[in-house]
BATITI-899414 format. One record per residue (C-alpha): residue number from 1; x, z, y. Coordinates in Angstrom, 1 decimal, padded with zeros to 4 digits, m for minus. Each point is the difference from the previous one (the first is absolute). Layout:
residues N
SITE   nr      c1      c3      c2
SITE  NUM       X       Z       Y
...
END
This chain:
residues 277
SITE   nr      c1      c3      c2
SITE    1   029.2   003.2  m022.8
SITE    2  m000.6   002.9   002.4
SITE    3   003.2   002.1   000.4
SITE    4  m001.3   003.5   000.2
SITE    5  m002.3   001.3  m002.7
SITE    6  m002.2   002.9   001.1
SITE    7   000.7   003.2  m001.9
SITE    8  m002.6   002.1  m001.8
SITE    9   001.9   002.4  m002.3
SITE   10  m003.1   001.7  m001.5
SITE   11  m003.5  m000.9  m001.0
SITE   12  m003.3   001.4   001.2
SITE   13  m000.7   002.2   003.0
SITE   14   003.6   001.4   000.1
SITE   15   001.4  m003.5   000.3
SITE   16  m002.6  m000.8   002.7
SITE   17   001.1   003.0   002.0
SITE   18   003.6  m001.2  m000.2
SITE   19  m001.1  m003.5   001.1
SITE   20  m001.9   001.5   003.0
SITE   21   003.0   001.9   001.2
SITE   22   002.4  m003.0  m000.3
SITE   23  m002.2  m002.9   000.7
SITE   24   001.3  m000.7   003.6
SITE   25   003.6   000.0  m001.1
SITE   26  m000.8  m002.1  m003.0
SITE   27  m001.9  m002.6   002.0
SITE   28   002.8  m000.2   002.5
SITE   29   002.4  m000.8  m002.8
SITE   30  m002.4  m002.4  m001.6
SITE   31  m000.6  m002.0   003.2
SITE   32   003.7  m000.7   000.4
SITE   33  m000.2  m002.4  m003.0
SITE   34   001.4  m003.4   001.0
SITE   35  m002.7  m001.8  m002.0
SITE   36  m002.7   001.8   001.8
SITE   37   001.6  m000.7   003.4
SITE   38   000.2  m003.7  m000.9
SITE   39  m003.7  m000.2  m001.0
SITE   40  m001.0   001.7   003.3
SITE   41   002.2  m002.1   002.2
SITE   42  m001.4  m003.2  m001.6
SITE   43  m003.6   001.2   000.5
SITE   44   000.7   000.9   003.7
SITE   45   001.5  m003.4   000.7
SITE   46  m002.5  m002.2  m001.9
SITE   47  m003.4   001.6  m000.2
SITE   48  m001.1  m001.4   003.4
SITE   49   000.5  m003.5  m001.5
SITE   50  m002.5   000.6  m002.7
SITE   51  m003.0  m001.1   002.1
SITE   52  m002.2  m000.7  m003.0
SITE   53  m000.8   001.8  m003.2
SITE   54   001.6  m002.8  m002.0
SITE   55   003.3   000.5   002.0
SITE   56   000.1   003.6  m001.0
SITE   57  m000.9  m000.5  m003.7
SITE   58   002.6  m002.9  m000.3
SITE   59   002.8   002.2   001.3
SITE   60   000.8   002.5  m002.8
SITE   61   002.3   002.1   002.1
SITE   62  m002.6   000.5   002.7
SITE   63  m002.8   000.6  m002.5
SITE   64   002.1   002.6  m001.8
SITE   65   000.1   002.1   003.1
SITE   66  m003.6  m000.8   001.0
SITE   67  m001.4   001.1  m003.3
SITE   68   002.4   002.9  m000.4
SITE   69  m001.2   001.6   003.2
SITE   70  m003.4   000.5  m001.6
SITE   71   001.3   001.0  m003.5
SITE   72  m000.9  m003.4  m001.4
SITE   73   003.5  m001.4  m000.9
SITE   74  m001.0  m000.2  m003.6
SITE   75  m002.3  m002.8   000.9
SITE   76   002.9  m002.1   001.4
SITE   77  m000.6  m002.7  m002.6
SITE   78  m003.8  m000.2   000.5
SITE   79   000.3  m002.5   002.8
SITE   80  m003.4  m001.6  m000.3
SITE   81  m001.6   003.5  m000.1
SITE   82   001.9   001.2   003.0
SITE   83  m000.7  m003.3   001.9
SITE   84  m003.7   000.3  m000.6
SITE   85   000.0   003.6   001.4
SITE   86   001.8  m001.1   003.1
SITE   87  m001.9  m003.3   000.7
SITE   88  m003.4   001.6  m000.2
SITE   89   000.9   003.0   002.2
SITE   90  m002.1   003.1   000.4
SITE   91  m002.6  m000.9   002.6
SITE   92  m002.6  m001.0  m002.5
SITE   93  m001.4   002.7  m002.2
SITE   94   000.1  m002.3  m003.0
SITE   95   003.6  m001.2   000.5
SITE   96   002.3   000.2  m003.0
SITE   97   002.1   002.9   001.3
SITE   98  m003.2   002.0   000.9
SITE   99  m001.4  m000.5  m003.5
SITE  100   003.1   001.1  m001.8
SITE  101   000.1   003.3  m001.7
SITE  102   003.6   000.7   001.2
SITE  103  m000.6   000.6   003.7
SITE  104   003.6  m000.3   000.8
SITE  105  m000.6  m003.8   000.2
SITE  106  m002.6   000.6   002.7
SITE  107   002.6   001.8   002.1
SITE  108   002.6  m002.7  m000.8
SITE  109  m002.3  m002.9   001.0
SITE  110  m001.2   001.7   003.1
SITE  111   003.5   000.9   001.2
SITE  112   001.2  m003.7  m000.1
SITE  113  m003.3  m001.3   001.3
SITE  114   000.4  m003.6  m001.2
SITE  115  m003.7  m000.4  m001.1
SITE  116  m001.5   002.0   002.8
SITE  117  m001.5  m001.2   003.3
SITE  118   002.9   001.5   002.0
SITE  119   002.5  m002.0  m002.1
SITE  120   003.5   000.7  m001.2
SITE  121   001.6   003.1   001.5
SITE  122   003.6  m000.9  m001.1
SITE  123   001.1  m001.1   003.5
SITE  124  m000.8   003.4   001.6
SITE  125   003.0   001.8   001.3
SITE  126  m000.5   003.1  m002.0
SITE  127  m001.3  m001.7  m003.2
SITE  128   003.2  m000.1  m002.0
SITE  129   000.6   003.7   000.5
SITE  130  m003.5   000.9  m001.0
SITE  131   000.8  m001.6  m003.4
SITE  132   003.6   001.1  m000.3
SITE  133  m000.6   003.8   000.4
SITE  134  m002.5   000.3  m002.9
SITE  135   002.0  m002.4  m002.1
SITE  136   003.1   002.3   000.2
SITE  137  m002.2   002.9  m001.0
SITE  138  m001.7  m001.8  m002.8
SITE  139   003.4  m001.3  m001.2
SITE  140   001.3   003.5  m000.2
SITE  141  m003.0   001.2  m001.9
SITE  142   000.4  m002.8  m002.5
SITE  143   003.6   001.0  m000.5
SITE  144  m001.0   003.6  m000.5
SITE  145  m002.5  m001.2  m002.6
SITE  146   002.7  m001.7  m001.9
SITE  147   001.4   003.4  m000.7
SITE  148  m003.3   001.9  m000.4
SITE  149  m003.3  m001.9   000.7
SITE  150  m002.0   003.3   000.4
SITE  151   002.2   000.7   003.1
SITE  152  m000.9  m003.4   001.5
SITE  153  m003.7   000.7  m000.6
SITE  154   000.3   003.4   001.7
SITE  155   001.7  m001.6   003.0
SITE  156  m002.8  m002.6   000.3
SITE  157  m002.6   002.8  m000.3
SITE  158   001.6   002.1   002.8
SITE  159   000.4  m003.0   002.2
SITE  160  m003.5  m001.3  m000.2
SITE  161  m002.3   002.9  m000.8
SITE  162   000.2   001.5   003.6
SITE  163  m001.4  m003.1   001.6
SITE  164  m002.9  m000.2  m002.6
SITE  165  m000.7   003.8   000.4
SITE  166  m000.4  m000.5   003.8
SITE  167  m002.1  m003.1  m000.2
SITE  168  m003.7  m000.1   000.9
SITE  169  m001.0  m000.7  m003.6
SITE  170   002.0   002.8  m001.6
SITE  171  m003.2   001.6  m001.4
SITE  172  m000.9  m002.9  m002.2
SITE  173   001.0  m003.6   000.7
SITE  174   003.7   000.9   000.1
SITE  175  m000.1   000.4  m003.7
SITE  176  m000.3  m003.7  m000.3
SITE  177   003.3  m000.3   002.0
SITE  178   001.6   002.2  m002.7
SITE  179  m001.5  m002.1  m002.8
SITE  180   001.3  m003.2   001.8
SITE  181   003.6   001.2   000.3
SITE  182   001.7   000.0  m003.5
SITE  183   002.7   002.6   000.7
SITE  184  m002.5   002.4   001.7
SITE  185  m002.5  m000.6  m002.8
SITE  186   002.6   000.8  m002.6
SITE  187   000.9   003.4   001.6
SITE  188  m003.6   001.0   000.1
SITE  189  m000.8  m001.2  m003.6
SITE  190   003.1   001.9  m001.3
SITE  191  m000.7   003.2   001.9
SITE  192  m003.6   000.0  m001.0
SITE  193   000.8  m000.7  m003.6
SITE  194  m002.0  m003.2  m000.2
SITE  195   000.5  m002.4  m002.9
SITE  196   001.4  m003.6   000.3
SITE  197  m003.4  m001.4  m000.7
SITE  198  m001.4   001.7   003.1
SITE  199   000.4  m003.1   002.1
SITE  200  m002.4  m001.9  m002.2
SITE  201  m003.0   002.1   001.3
SITE  202  m002.3  m001.1   002.8
SITE  203   001.7   000.6   003.4
SITE  204  m002.7   002.3   001.2
SITE  205   000.3   002.0  m003.2
SITE  206   003.7   000.2   000.5
SITE  207  m000.5   001.3   003.5
SITE  208  m002.4   002.7  m001.2
SITE  209   002.5   001.2  m002.6
SITE  210   002.8   000.1   002.5
SITE  211  m002.2   002.1   002.3
SITE  212  m000.9   002.3  m002.9
SITE  213   003.6   000.5  m000.9
SITE  214   001.0   000.6   003.6
SITE  215  m002.8   002.6   000.4
SITE  216   001.3   001.8  m003.2
SITE  217   003.6   000.1   001.2
SITE  218  m000.4   000.4   003.7
SITE  219  m003.6   001.3   000.5
SITE  220  m000.9  m003.1   001.9
SITE  221  m000.8  m003.6  m000.9
SITE  222   001.3  m001.4   003.3
SITE  223   003.5  m001.5   000.4
SITE  224   000.1   001.9   003.3
SITE  225   001.3   002.9  m002.1
SITE  226   003.4  m001.7   000.3
SITE  227   000.2   000.8   003.7
SITE  228   001.3   003.3  m001.3
SITE  229   003.7  m000.1  m001.1
SITE  230  m000.7   002.6  m002.7
SITE  231  m002.5  m002.3  m001.7
SITE  232   002.5  m002.9   000.1
SITE  233   002.5   002.3  m001.7
SITE  234  m002.5   001.1  m002.5
SITE  235  m000.8  m003.6  m000.9
SITE  236   003.6  m000.8  m000.5
SITE  237   000.6   003.1  m002.2
SITE  238  m003.0  m001.0  m002.1
SITE  239   001.1  m003.7  m000.2
SITE  240   003.6   000.9  m001.1
SITE  241  m001.2   002.6  m002.5
SITE  242  m002.4  m002.5  m001.7
SITE  243   002.6  m002.8   000.3
SITE  244   002.6   002.1  m001.8
SITE  245  m002.4   000.9  m002.8
SITE  246  m000.6  m003.7  m000.5
SITE  247   003.7  m000.8   000.0
SITE  248   000.8   002.8  m002.4
SITE  249  m002.5  m001.3  m002.5
SITE  250   002.1  m003.2   000.0
SITE  251   003.4   001.6  m000.8
SITE  252   001.9  m002.4  m002.2
SITE  253  m001.8  m003.0   001.4
SITE  254   002.2  m003.1   000.8
SITE  255   001.8   000.5   003.3
SITE  256  m000.3   003.8   000.0
SITE  257   003.6   000.6  m000.9
SITE  258   001.2  m002.4   002.6
SITE  259  m002.1   001.6   002.6
SITE  260   001.4   003.4  m000.9
SITE  261   003.6  m001.3   000.3
SITE  262  m000.8  m001.5   003.4
SITE  263  m001.4   003.3   001.3
SITE  264   003.0   001.9  m001.3
SITE  265   002.4  m002.4   001.8
SITE  266  m001.9   000.7   003.2
SITE  267   000.7   003.7  m000.2
SITE  268   003.5  m000.3   001.4
SITE  269  m001.1  m002.1   003.0
SITE  270  m002.8   002.4   000.6
SITE  271   002.4   002.9   000.6
SITE  272   001.6  m002.2   002.8
SITE  273  m003.3  m000.3   001.9
SITE  274  m000.8   003.7  m000.6
SITE  275   003.3   000.9   001.6
SITE  276  m000.9  m001.9   003.2
SITE  277  m003.3   001.8   000.5
END
């Protein structure tokens, strides 16, 4: 169990602004967890020994960090699935990882290189750090999500949208990157007020609708609009507003009372972080 639980004393955009102001201090406290330190030390000492995809998949402690660095820790028990993505690599257009809807697997398979012509990259001197750094960030985001998942989604959005906005395909093809990234997709679907059944539509139709919604909200269908910080902020405000409307419609649902108590208990700790700003 991780020792420090991130604090988000309020919901919505107000809670997000608190998290923004205190995130560095909270991450520092979170990363002092003995369990996290043990996981990272084990990875540093043993990843170079995982010379095949089978070695990695058969070592649960290594695989936990490897998947976690790409936001895929929930798939820790899907060993055959993970192994197939690693063994086939990403060189071939029709490889398993390249054909998957969730493009995080493509990044995961490419990073380790087991199935690619260049071979496994685990013995490179800087490899362990290239996985550990994103793992620590992803782990913090997951912990934030245990208190308020909308905050985790917002953190993923801010972390990833800049790179997409500045990509060559930001005008059109980048929308497929959004659709292939579950957390990003959820932020856009919520902010644009799209129904849960939206994902059942043809992917080209989904892209067209995303573009239409973006044009309505930002005056432009291109993801390049997120090069501007004010548009990132506008997106987050819209996302949190719609998320709160959805949550308020479920008042009295199972777990709602417990969540309220959890947030109330965080208020005292929040004042501590506020006092250190």
